[in-house]
C-alpha positions as CSV (number, residue, x, y, z in Angstrom):
1,X,67.7,105.5,117.0
2,X,64.5,104.1,119.4
3,X,65.5,102.5,122.0
4,X,64.1,98.7,120.5
5,X,67.1,98.5,117.8
6,X,69.4,99.6,120.3
7,X,68.7,96.4,121.8
8,X,67.5,94.3,119.0
9,X,71.2,94.8,118.3
10,X,72.8,94.3,121.0
11,X,75.4,91.1,120.3
12,X,77.7,92.2,123.2
13,X,77.1,90.0,126.6
14,X,77.2,92.3,129.7
15,X,80.7,90.7,131.8
16,X,80.8,92.6,135.2
17,X,84.4,92.5,137.4
18,X,85.0,92.9,140.2
19,X,87.8,94.6,142.2
20,X,88.8,91.2,143.1
21,X,89.7,90.0,139.3
22,X,85.7,87.9,139.3
23,X,84.3,88.1,136.6
24,X,80.4,87.8,136.0
25,X,78.4,87.3,132.4
26,X,74.5,87.9,133.6
27,X,72.1,89.1,131.9
28,X,71.5,91.9,129.8
29,X,70.3,93.2,126.2
30,X,72.1,90.4,123.9
31,X,70.0,87.9,125.3
32,X,66.3,89.3,124.5
33,X,67.3,90.7,121.0
34,X,66.5,88.1,119.0
35,X,63.6,87.9,121.4
36,X,62.7,91.7,120.4
37,X,63.4,90.9,116.3
38,X,60.6,88.5,116.5
39,X,57.9,90.0,118.6
40,X,55.0,91.1,116.5
41,X,53.7,93.5,117.8
42,X,55.9,96.5,119.2
43,X,54.7,100.1,120.8
44,X,56.5,103.5,121.2
45,X,53.9,105.5,123.3
46,X,54.0,109.2,122.0
47,X,54.4,111.4,125.1
48,X,50.6,113.3,125.8
49,X,49.9,109.0,126.5
50,X,52.4,108.4,128.6
51,X,51.3,111.6,130.8
52,X,47.5,110.6,130.1
53,X,48.4,107.2,131.5
54,X,50.3,108.0,134.3
55,X,47.1,110.1,135.6
56,X,44.6,107.8,135.3
57,X,47.0,106.1,137.3
58,X,47.4,108.0,140.0
59,X,44.0,110.2,139.9
60,X,41.6,110.2,142.8
61,X,38.2,109.3,142.6
62,X,37.4,105.0,141.8
63,X,41.1,105.5,140.0
64,X,42.1,102.5,137.9
65,X,41.7,100.1,140.6
66,X,38.3,98.8,140.1
67,X,38.5,97.9,136.4
68,X,41.1,95.7,136.8
69,X,39.0,93.2,136.0
70,X,38.3,95.3,132.4
71,X,42.3,94.9,132.1
72,X,44.3,92.4,129.9
73,X,47.8,92.0,128.0
74,X,47.5,93.6,124.5
75,X,48.9,90.7,123.5
76,X,50.5,87.7,123.9
77,X,54.1,89.1,123.3
78,X,54.8,93.0,122.9
79,X,57.1,95.9,123.0
80,X,56.2,99.4,124.6
81,X,58.5,102.1,125.5
82,X,58.5,105.6,126.3
83,X,60.0,109.1,127.0
84,X,61.9,108.7,130.8
85,X,62.2,111.9,130.4
86,X,57.9,112.8,130.2
87,X,57.3,109.6,132.6
88,X,60.2,111.3,135.5
89,X,58.0,114.8,135.3
90,X,55.0,113.6,134.8
91,X,55.5,111.8,138.3
92,X,57.5,114.5,139.7
93,X,54.8,116.8,139.8
94,X,51.7,113.7,141.4
95,X,53.8,111.5,143.4
96,X,56.9,114.9,145.2
97,X,58.0,112.5,147.7
98,X,59.0,110.0,145.3
99,X,60.2,112.3,143.0
100,X,64.6,110.7,142.1
101,X,63.6,107.7,143.3
102,X,63.1,106.3,139.8
103,X,65.4,105.6,137.6
104,X,67.0,108.7,136.8
105,X,70.3,107.6,134.2
106,X,68.2,107.0,130.8
107,X,67.1,108.4,127.9
108,X,63.8,106.1,127.3
109,X,62.3,103.1,129.7
110,X,60.8,99.9,127.0
111,X,59.5,96.7,128.8
112,X,59.6,92.6,126.8
113,X,56.5,91.5,128.2
114,X,55.2,87.8,127.4
115,X,51.1,87.3,128.4
116,X,49.3,84.0,128.7
117,X,47.0,83.6,125.8
118,X,43.6,85.1,128.4
119,X,46.1,88.7,129.2
120,X,45.7,88.2,132.3
121,X,48.6,86.7,133.9
122,X,52.8,87.6,132.0
123,X,55.5,89.7,133.0
124,X,58.2,92.3,131.7
125,X,61.5,93.2,131.5
126,X,63.0,96.4,131.6
127,X,65.5,97.9,129.0
128,X,66.9,101.1,128.9
129,X,68.6,103.4,126.9
130,X,71.8,105.3,129.3
131,X,72.7,108.6,129.1
132,X,76.4,108.7,127.3
133,X,77.4,109.1,124.3
134,X,77.7,106.5,122.3
135,X,73.9,105.8,124.2
136,X,74.2,101.7,125.1
137,X,71.6,99.9,126.2
138,X,70.7,98.6,129.8
139,X,68.6,95.3,131.3
140,X,66.8,96.1,134.5
141,X,68.4,93.1,136.3
142,X,64.8,92.5,138.5
143,X,62.0,91.0,136.1
144,X,57.9,92.5,137.4
145,X,55.3,89.2,137.3
146,X,51.4,90.4,137.2
147,X,48.1,88.5,137.3
148,X,45.3,90.2,137.4
149,X,43.0,87.3,138.9
150,X,45.1,88.0,142.0
151,X,46.9,85.2,142.2
152,X,50.6,86.0,143.2
153,X,51.7,85.0,146.3
154,X,55.3,87.7,147.7
155,X,57.7,88.1,149.5
156,X,58.9,91.6,152.3
157,X,61.7,93.1,150.0
158,X,64.4,92.1,151.8
159,X,63.7,87.9,150.1
160,X,64.7,89.7,146.7
161,X,68.4,89.0,146.9
162,X,67.5,85.4,148.2
163,X,66.0,84.7,144.6
164,X,62.2,85.3,146.4
165,X,59.1,86.9,144.2
166,X,58.7,89.9,146.6
167,X,55.8,92.9,146.7
168,X,56.1,96.2,147.3
169,X,53.0,98.3,149.4
170,X,51.8,101.6,149.2
171,X,49.7,102.5,152.7
172,X,49.6,106.0,151.5
173,X,47.3,105.6,149.2
174,X,44.9,102.7,148.9
175,X,44.9,103.4,145.0
176,X,47.7,102.8,144.0
177,X,48.4,99.6,146.5
178,X,45.5,98.3,145.7
179,X,47.7,97.8,141.5
180,X,50.8,96.6,142.8
181,X,49.1,93.9,144.4
182,X,48.8,92.4,141.2
183,X,53.4,93.2,140.4
184,X,55.4,91.2,142.1
185,X,59.4,91.7,141.5
186,X,62.8,89.5,140.8
187,X,65.9,88.9,140.6
188,X,67.1,87.9,137.1
189,X,68.9,84.3,138.6
190,X,73.0,85.2,137.6
191,X,72.3,88.8,138.8
192,X,70.9,87.0,142.0
193,X,74.2,85.2,142.3
194,X,75.6,88.2,141.5
195,X,74.8,90.4,144.4
196,X,74.9,87.3,146.6
197,X,78.5,87.4,146.7
198,X,78.9,91.5,146.1
199,X,76.6,92.7,149.1
200,X,78.2,92.1,151.9
201,X,77.2,94.6,154.8
202,X,73.4,95.6,155.7
203,X,73.7,98.6,154.0
204,X,75.5,97.4,151.0
205,X,72.9,94.4,150.6
206,X,69.3,97.5,151.3
207,X,69.9,100.0,149.2
208,X,70.6,97.3,146.3
209,X,67.3,96.6,146.9
210,X,65.7,99.7,146.7
211,X,67.6,101.2,144.1
212,X,66.8,97.6,141.7
213,X,63.2,98.1,143.2
214,X,62.8,101.9,142.5
215,X,64.3,101.1,138.1
216,X,60.8,99.5,137.8
217,X,58.4,99.6,140.3
218,X,56.7,103.0,139.0
219,X,56.8,101.4,135.3
220,X,53.7,98.6,136.8
221,X,50.8,101.4,137.4
222,X,51.1,103.1,134.1
223,X,51.3,100.4,131.9
224,X,48.1,99.1,133.9
225,X,46.4,102.4,132.5
226,X,48.5,102.0,129.1
227,X,46.5,97.7,129.4
228,X,43.6,99.8,129.6
229,X,42.8,102.3,127.3
230,X,43.9,100.0,125.0
231,X,41.3,97.1,125.6
232,X,38.4,99.9,125.6
233,X,39.4,100.1,122.3
234,X,39.6,104.0,123.5
235,X,40.6,107.5,121.5
236,X,44.2,106.2,120.8
237,X,45.8,107.1,117.6
238,X,48.1,104.3,116.3
239,X,50.3,104.6,112.9
240,X,52.6,102.1,111.7
241,X,56.2,103.0,111.1
242,X,58.4,101.1,108.7
243,X,61.7,101.3,107.7
244,X,61.5,99.9,104.0
245,X,63.3,102.2,102.4
246,X,66.2,102.8,105.1
247,X,66.6,99.4,105.6
248,X,67.1,99.0,101.8
249,X,69.8,101.3,102.3
250,X,71.5,100.1,105.8
251,X,71.2,96.8,103.6
252,X,73.7,98.4,100.7
253,X,75.3,99.9,104.7
254,X,76.2,96.7,105.9
255,X,73.6,97.7,108.7
256,X,71.5,95.9,111.2
257,X,67.4,97.2,109.6
258,X,65.9,98.9,111.8
259,X,62.5,97.4,113.3
260,X,59.0,98.1,112.2
261,X,56.9,99.1,114.9
262,X,53.2,102.0,116.3
263,X,53.6,105.0,117.4
264,X,50.4,105.7,119.4
265,X,49.2,108.7,121.3
266,X,45.6,110.2,122.6
267,X,45.2,113.7,121.7
268,X,41.5,113.1,123.3
269,X,43.7,112.5,126.9
270,X,46.5,115.0,126.3
271,X,47.1,117.2,129.1
272,X,47.0,120.4,129.1
273,X,49.6,122.5,129.5
274,X,50.1,123.4,133.6
275,X,49.9,126.8,134.6
276,X,53.3,128.0,136.2
277,X,53.8,129.0,139.1
278,X,52.8,133.3,138.9
279,X,51.8,133.0,136.1
280,X,48.4,134.9,135.6
281,X,44.9,134.1,133.7
282,X,43.6,135.6,130.8
283,X,43.0,138.7,131.6
284,X,44.1,141.5,134.3
285,X,44.1,139.6,137.7
286,X,45.7,137.0,139.6
287,X,44.2,133.6,140.8
288,X,44.4,133.2,144.1
289,X,42.5,130.4,144.3
290,X,43.4,129.0,141.0
291,X,44.6,125.1,141.3
292,X,45.1,121.8,139.3
293,X,43.0,119.5,139.2
294,X,44.3,115.6,138.7
295,X,42.8,113.3,136.4
296,X,40.1,110.7,137.6
297,X,37.9,108.3,136.8
298,X,34.4,106.7,137.7
299,X,33.1,103.8,137.3
300,X,29.6,102.4,135.6
301,X,29.8,98.6,134.5
302,X,30.9,98.2,131.6
303,X,31.4,102.1,130.8
304,X,34.8,103.9,132.5
305,X,33.7,108.1,133.0
306,X,37.7,110.1,132.1
307,X,37.7,113.5,133.9
308,X,41.3,114.6,132.4
309,X,43.2,116.9,134.4
310,X,42.4,120.9,134.3
311,X,42.9,123.3,136.2
312,X,40.3,124.9,138.7
313,X,39.1,128.3,139.5
314,X,35.9,130.9,141.0
315,X,33.8,131.2,138.4
316,X,33.6,135.0,138.3
317,X,37.8,134.8,137.5
318,X,36.5,132.2,134.0
319,X,35.0,129.3,133.1
320,X,36.3,126.3,133.4
321,X,35.4,123.7,129.8
322,X,33.8,120.5,130.5
323,X,36.6,117.5,129.3
324,X,34.9,114.3,130.3
325,X,35.9,111.3,128.4
326,X,33.7,108.2,127.8
327,X,35.9,104.5,127.3
328,X,33.2,102.2,126.6
329,X,34.3,98.1,126.7
330,X,32.8,96.8,123.0
331,X,29.9,94.4,123.8
332,X,31.5,91.6,123.1
333,X,33.9,91.6,125.5
334,X,31.1,93.2,128.4
335,X,31.4,91.4,131.7
336,X,27.9,89.7,132.3
337,X,25.3,91.0,134.3
338,X,24.8,89.0,137.7
């Protein structure tokens, strides 16, 4: 089953019992089950789209941050899920210094989004599927808030356990730092009370803050890139998936129905298979100067040019084919010229 079905079928409350005997009722997947069932739009991302979105979010050149005025949430209520292994692998390639910082205890991730009617501000809760057998859905303690208009007022990260909305920055990467300025992160009230009571030392508080933020912070840039691609009506392939026949059988067996969703892929923006270390080019000689070039974007008013990631080398070792894709904003939604 998809993560969305695991969450929708979750009925058990999330309880935590401390060694001292105290039991806490915390926010968990069962609290979002009915909201997900009522959600009118559910996306499941193909692996190629996950890679393209991460490549776009962490691209060189002008970068995604220069296109924030074009970005909107795709709907007021939407579910999005993806393969965490693919996301983790792509981040490890682009951000080797952060490898292992994100949630490594999951098979797939998902977010349940609520946005305003203008699509410029919203929030999402993060879910994942545990690697246990049987797999169990989990919900992050931290909720993410997004404001593309720059209206967020966030506090330093060390105020997270005090109930504050905190900011995360990346001083070493101006592009990602600008994307992260659109986001703030806050603990769910029940989780905040629990951690305030359970984390006593400075070291314990620091570990809780680091782990809580790492679970969600890497998703925001990827999702912003996805929103841009959806809004520009780029070459995304959307395939509706209905389980009518299967659900009829599940109904006869007394099982809960599976939720309809849309599988989304982007073959046009799909990244090439990367050459493995020591692998030679076609032919007899190797390519010592061959190197991988990240995908990058250039914006000219309402047009975004995306050159997807590729390998580049000396002309004598082979030609490099063009991989430039133009994403054009529909005329009706284009910003006024000033």
